[in-house]
DRENVEXMI-613897 format. One record per residue (C-alpha): residue in three letters; x, y, z. Coordinates in steps of 0.5 Angstrom, whole numbers, plus 500, padded with zeros to 3 digits. Example, Ala and Ser with C-alpha at 12.3 -4.5 7.8 and 13.67 -1.06 7.14 Angstrom:
2
ALA525491516
SER527498514
! end
This chain:
411
MET160262646
ASP161255645
TRP168255644
ASP168247642
GLU163248637
ALA166254634
LEU173251634
ARG170245630
GLY167250625
LEU173253624
LEU177247623
THR171244618
ALA172251614
LEU179250614
GLY179243611
ILE174245606
GLY178251604
LEU184246603
LEU180241599
ILE178246594
GLY184250594
VAL188243592
VAL184242586
ARG184249584
GLU192249584
ARG193242581
ALA188245575
HIS193250574
LEU200247575
ALA202250568
THR200257569
VAL199262575
SER193261579
LYS190267582
ALA187263588
GLY191256590
THR191252596
ARG193257601
THR188263599
HIS182258599
ALA184256606
LEU184263608
ILE178265605
ALA174259608
VAL177261615
LEU175268613
GLY168266612
ALA167262618
VAL170268623
THR166273620
TRP159269620
GLY161268628
LEU161276628
GLY154277625
THR150277619
ALA152284617
PRO160283618
PHE159277614
VAL155280608
ALA160286608
THR166281607
LEU162277602
VAL161283598
ALA168285599
VAL171278597
GLY166278591
ALA169285589
LEU176282589
ALA174276585
VAL171281579
ILE177285579
GLY181279578
TYR177276573
LEU177283569
LYS185283569
THR185276566
ALA179275562
ASP183276555
ALA187270557
ASP182266561
PRO175268560
GLY172262564
MET169264571
THR170258575
GLY176260579
GLU172267581
ILE165263583
ALA170258587
ILE172263591
VAL166266593
LEU163259594
THR169257599
PHE167263603
ALA160262603
LEU161254605
GLY166257611
GLY160261614
LEU156255613
ALA161250617
ARG160254623
ASP152252624
GLN152246619
ARG158242619
VAL156236616
MET152240610
ALA158244609
SER163239608
ALA158235604
LEU158241599
GLY165242599
VAL166235597
VAL161236591
VAL164243589
ALA171239589
ILE169234585
LEU166238580
LEU172242579
TYR176236579
VAL172233573
LYS173238568
LYS175234562
PRO171228563
LEU165233564
GLN167236557
ARG168230554
LEU161228556
THR158234553
HIS162235547
ASP163228545
LEU158223548
ILE152227548
SER149230541
ASP144235540
HIS138230539
GLU140227546
LEU141234549
GLU134235547
ASP132228550
VAL135231557
LEU131237557
MET124233555
LEU126228561
ALA127234566
ALA121238563
ALA117231564
ALA120230571
VAL120237574
VAL115241570
VAL109236569
TRP110231574
PRO108236580
LEU102239577
LEU099232576
PRO093231581
ALA095225586
GLN088223587
PRO084218583
LEU080221578
ASP075215576
PRO069212579
TRP073206581
GLY079210585
VAL085207581
LEU087212576
ASP092216579
LEU095220574
ASN101222578
MET103215579
VAL102214572
TRP107219570
ARG112217575
LEU112211571
VAL113214565
VAL119218567
LEU122212570
VAL122209563
MET124215560
ALA130216565
VAL132209564
GLY132209557
MET137215557
LEU142212562
GLY142206558
HIS143210552
ILE149214555
ALA152208557
GLN152205551
ARG155211547
ALA160211553
ALA162204552
GLY162204544
ALA160198540
ARG166194542
LEU163190547
GLY158187541
LEU151185541
PRO151183548
LEU152190551
ALA147193546
GLY142188547
PHE142189554
PHE141197554
SER136196548
GLY132192553
PHE130198557
VAL127201551
SER124195548
SER126188549
THR121186543
LEU124190538
ALA131188541
VAL129180540
ALA126182532
SER132186531
PHE137181533
GLY133175530
SER134179523
GLN142179524
ALA142172526
LYS138170520
GLY142174515
ALA149172519
PRO148165522
VAL155165525
LEU152171529
THR146166532
ALA149165539
VAL151172540
ALA145175537
SER141170542
ALA145173548
GLY144180546
ALA136178546
LEU136175552
LEU140180556
ALA135185553
ASN129181556
LEU134181563
ALA134189562
SER126189561
LEU125185567
LEU129189571
LEU125195569
MET119191570
ALA121190577
ALA122198578
VAL115199575
ILE112195580
GLY117197586
ALA114205584
ALA107203584
ALA107197589
PRO113196594
ASP110191598
LEU108187591
LEU115187589
HIS118185596
GLU113179595
MET115177588
MET123179589
VAL125171590
VAL121170583
LEU124175579
LEU131174582
SER130167579
CYS127169572
ALA133174572
GLY138168574
VAL135164568
LEU136169563
LEU143171565
ALA145164565
ALA142163558
SER146169555
LEU152167558
LEU152160555
CYS150163549
LEU156167549
PHE161161551
LYS158157545
ASP160162540
GLY167162542
HIS170168539
ARG169176540
VAL165179535
VAL166187534
LEU161191531
PRO161198528
GLU157203532
THR150203531
VAL147207537
SER141211535
THR142218536
ARG136219540
ALA135216547
PHE128215547
LYS122218543
LEU117223546
THR111220542
HIS113213545
ALA113215552
ILE106219551
SER103212548
ILE106209554
ALA102213559
VAL096213555
ILE096205555
ILE097205562
ALA091209564
THR087205559
VAL089199562
ILE088201569
ILE081203567
LEU079197563
THR082192568
ALA078196574
TRP072195570
LEU073188568
ARG074187575
GLU067190577
HIS064185572
LEU068179572
GLY072179579
GLU079178579
ALA080174573
GLY077179569
ALA083184571
LEU088178570
ILE086177563
THR086184561
ALA093185563
GLY095178560
LEU093181553
VAL096187554
ALA102184556
LEU103181549
VAL104188546
GLU107192552
LEU109189558
GLN111195563
ALA104198562
ALA101191564
ALA105190570
ALA103197572
SER096196572
ILE097190576
SER101194581
GLN096199581
LEU090195583
SER094191588
ALA097198591
THR089200592
GLY087194594
SER083192588
LEU087186587
GLU088181593
PRO096180594
ASP095172591
PHE092175585
ALA097180584
GLN103176584
TRP100171579
GLY098177575
VAL105179575
LEU107172572
ILE101172567
VAL103178565
LEU111176564
ALA108169561
SER104173556
ALA110177554
SER115171554
VAL110167549
ALA110173544
LYS117174544
ALA118167543
ALA114167537
LEU117173534
ALA124170535
PHE122164531
MET119168526
SER125173525
GLY131169527
GLY129162524
LEU129155528
ARG136156532
TYR135163534
GLY128161536
LEU130155540
TYR136159544
VAL131165546
GLY124162546
GLY127156550
SER130160555
LEU124164556
VAL120158557
ILE125155562
MET125162565
MET117162566
ALA118154569
ALA123157574
ALA118163576
ILE112158577
THR116153581
VAL119158585
GLN112162586
LEU109155588
LEU114154593
VAL114161596
ALA106160596
HIS106154600
! end
């Protein structure tokens, strides 16, 4: 036996037991706890010792510890029906055994267990107050899309041009759904006290086009909100830009690396313009809570998948007949309606080698410019001249900066 390794394992088990025990004991300061710091420390050490004796002694002791936990639960079930303490006892024993052979993994799991035990109240607030029934349905749909549907899709191209990878397409859909979910929960957690800018940023992960139209309507209805509404619209475009970068990175990491400086310049312009709009307004606007009860729409996610697949096939077909210019024209037209789908098509063609790197980079700029033109026009139509100048002018400056940086980088 390697006594040095055995000692390290025992000390790791002791540390895990003490950590979990302290958390459990502090959680029951007002009541009597069946298992506190000393008990959990002893259980972890017991797990480490019996693991060293062999499989049979470890399993037998695990059964005994489980039986004691069950007996303790039966005695206190009326006053405390929860089983967290009993599960923690058994898990502490198992982690003590794991510490003998896998100290790093056991320590990491011990920390995770301690955190989960400690954040009981925040988790209860999250599940009871922050997440509605509709949002729980969205979480389950997202989980099904990521865990059930995604692994079943083939990773090999299905079309004659070798560009339609359904696994990649669905990965982008899951990404869009996940970002929408995180943004929605964050907005719910923060509330509406931060006003239009915060709402605008998170809504941009869902649809920056709809955000521009919505904030334009508010600016036209209440001209005093024009500057703040413009900041919200610009932050929505910033969120959309970040999502586009994530989509490009998921489909073509090399393309994202080449475009990083250009995209950062775009993000800098949008952020600076939104801050200027906020300072120009000069006062804090507090809005009533208007957060949607849904994080995303499943029909919208499916439509994104269909659009992405259609665009990829169409751009590949046009490239075969018209060359790279046909693919870029198609992506630019699609970007008028769906920025992420157009960016995904360019990225996929770049990843498969169907587009040269230079064409792919300019293709991203064409996609971004096309979407910016559409949003600028929408800003003037929905919010009037002042709102249109703030939002549309900022988008024009963003594209000018992007083209300038791209020309400098290319040379």
